[in-house]
C-alpha positions, 0 to 999 in steps of 0.5 A: 500500500502506498502513502498519499504524498503532498507538497507544501511550502513552509515559511518561518516567521519569528512571530507573525505567521498568522497575520501573514497568512490572513493577509495572503488569503485575503488577496485571492479568491478561494484562498482559505486558512485550513488549519491553525495549531496553537502554540501551547502555553503562549500567553498571547494565544498565538498559533505555532503553525498555520496552514492555508491554500492559495491559488490551489497551492498549499502553504504553512507558516510557523512561528519559530522564533528569531534566527532565520530571516527571509531573503529574496532567494525564495519568492512567491511568484504570481502570474496575473492576467491584467494590469489591474491585478498587478496593481491591486496585488502590488499595492496590498503587498507593499502597504504598511511597510512592504518595499518595492523591488526591481523587475516585478519583485517586492518584499511584503511587510513580513519580509516575504519576497513576491514576484507579481507578473502580468501575462504579457511578460512571459508571452513577450519574452518568448517571442520568436523576434529576438530583438523584440524580446530583448527590448522587453527584457530591457524595459522590464529591467528598468521597472519596479512594478511591471507595466504591461502596456509599457512592455507591449510598447517595448515589444513593438519598438515604441 
């Protein structure tokens, strides 16, 4: 008999795991916190572990204490259809202390790195027209939040 296998990304937080999970599930339809495991004996009632789903992916967040800071070496990559979605997610994730990065990257207020990518970027970078793809790449490298219209214009040579 074989066991059912699953895979889940686990994020280590010093103390804000549940707050982060609540923010993240608020950003996406059909996202939900699925389990909350209390930290036994915690006078503040914090969770030790929180599990949620987001866009069909499983995540865990653990309040593990100090010592393991987040870095941009790992990020959550979100592909969206419209510039309005780029703007909405970008604004929500950079609010209250988040920081914009380069080329569609940002760090949220909890220190988690995200990439917010409009569908135009991979589509235009996959162009058979190497010069157009190169112009798109150069335009992207000059951006913080990605601008789909500007990427489209770069592809056209405008």
